[in-house]
C-alpha positions, -999 to +999 in steps of 0.1 A: -001+001+000+019+034-012+019+064+017-007+090+014+020+113+030+052+126+007+084+145+007+092+167-027+116+173-039+135+196-062+163+214-082+165+240-104+189+242-135+195+254-169+190+232-199+219+239-224+197+264-242+200+280-207+167+279-205+156+277-166+137+248-157+132+228-122+131+183-119+104+176-094+107+140-073+089+128-051+096+100-022+070+080+003+070+046+022+057+019+001+050-012+015+076-008+043+102+008+014+110+042+011+109+049-028+113+078-048+103+086-079+109+116-105+078+134-117+082+158-146+106+188-153+088+222-151+096+250-170+109+280-144+095+317-156+099+329-119+133+321-100+129+342-070+118+318-039+086+327-037+073+325-082+096+287-078+069+277-046+043+290-067+047+268-091+054+236-070+024+237-053+006+241-089+022+209-099+016+195-070-022+206-073-020+194-110-006+154-101-042+155-079-015+154-042-030+169-015-009+196+003-017+185+034-002+153+028+034+172+022+058+162+054+086+171+035+110+192+015+139+186-002+158+214-021+194+223-033+216+247-012+207+277-033+194+306-015+164+309-028+154+268-031+162+265+005+162+305+024+149+307+055+131+336+052+123+337+013+128+307-001+107+281-010+103+262+015+094+289+038+063+302+014+059+264+009+048+261+043+033+295+051 
C-alpha cells in the first residue's frame, strides 16, 4: 500500500539552451520501503523563491497530490530554493 504522505524534492537548473527548469521528485513509503520517483521537469518563469514555490504548489495540485499530506521538502543549497526567510521552503510552509 502506498503512503498518502510524501516529501517533495526539487532542484532547478538551466538546460543547454539556457532555459531555467525545475525537476520534481517525490519520496514516499511503499510496503515499508522508501521510494523516490521522478515526476517531471517544469519550466521556470519566475526564479524567485516565491515564484518557484507557487510553481511547485501548482504542479502538486495538477498531480492530484494533497498539500496537507506534504510532510517534508528537499531542495539544493541555493538561497532561492531553501532560504529560511524568502526561499521556497518558507512559502510552502506558510
